[in-house]
N, C-alpha and C positions, 0 to 999 in steps of 0.2 A: 461438570465442576460447577461449584456453587458461586452465585454472582459474587458473594464476599470474596472468595478466593480469586476471582477473576479481577475484581477491583484491587486487591492487594498486588496481584502481579503487573498490573498496570500501574500503580503506584511506585513499585519497585523499579520499572524502567525509567519513569520520569525521575526518580531519585538518582539514578545513574547518570542521569543527564544533568542534574542538579538544577532540576525545574520542579516546580509544584504548581501545576495548572489547576484550575477548577474543572474537574470531569463532570459533565452533565450526565454522561450514559457511556455504557461500554457494553457490548455483546458481541458473541462468536457469530460468524456469517457462515451459510453453507450447511450442509448435511455431514453429520458426524459419520465419519468411517472409521474402520480398523487401521491402525498404523499410519494415520495421516494428520498432520495439524490443519486447524482452520484459522483464517485471519479474525482478528478482532477489531470490530469497528468502535472507535471511541470519540465522542463528541465532546468538544470542548468549550468554554464559555465564551472566548473571543477569538477572531480570527488573527490578532495580534499574537497571542499565544500560540496559535497553531505555527504561525511563520518561525516563531522561536524555536518550537519543538521541531519542526521539519528542519530549519536551518542546523540544528544542534545533532541531528539523527545520526550522521556519519560517525559520531563518536563512539557509537555503540558497537560499530564494527571493531574497534580495538579492544574491547573487552572479551574475554573468555565466555562468559555465561550468554552474552546478547549478540556474539559474532555473527550468528546466522539470521538475525532480526533485520526488518526492513520497515522503514515507517513512511508511509506516502499519504497523499490526500486522496479522498474519494474523489473521481471524475464526475462532473455533472452529467445529465441525461443527454446535453447537446455533445459534449465531449467523447461520451461512448458511441453516441450515433456517427459521429465524425470518424472516430477510429474504425469503426465497423466498415464505414464506406471505403476508408483507405485499405483495409485489409482485404476487402473484395475485389479492388482495384489491383492490389499486389497479386492475388491468385490469378486473376484474369492475364496480367502480364506475364507470370510464370508458365502460365499455360500456353499463351501466344508465343513466348520467346523461351524455349526450355534451356537452351544454350546458354543463356546469359544469367548472371546473378542479380536479382533484384531484391531491394531492401526498402524499408520505411525510413527516411531521414527528414527531420524538421517538418514533419506533417505533410509529406509528399511521397508516393511511392517512385 
């Protein structure tokens, strides 16, 4: 997909939200596979705009065209490392206590 086409699709999503943020960059993430969609990473000009877009992202679920779309922020390296540690702890608990149901809630297994 051409960069212009991706930019126009991103703009279309923001128009559905009635937002017109300044998009600094947008590109697909990951390796292209047959019959699989890839996430799009979008960099906006200000954190205030990001907050507005994220706050209104649930409205997309009510539309037919964007009902399967999810908008979320990209976690920081520290957040990814903390999540990885929690998942490792969760796997250990599941291995040690297989009869119990374990999950991660509010940052702790």
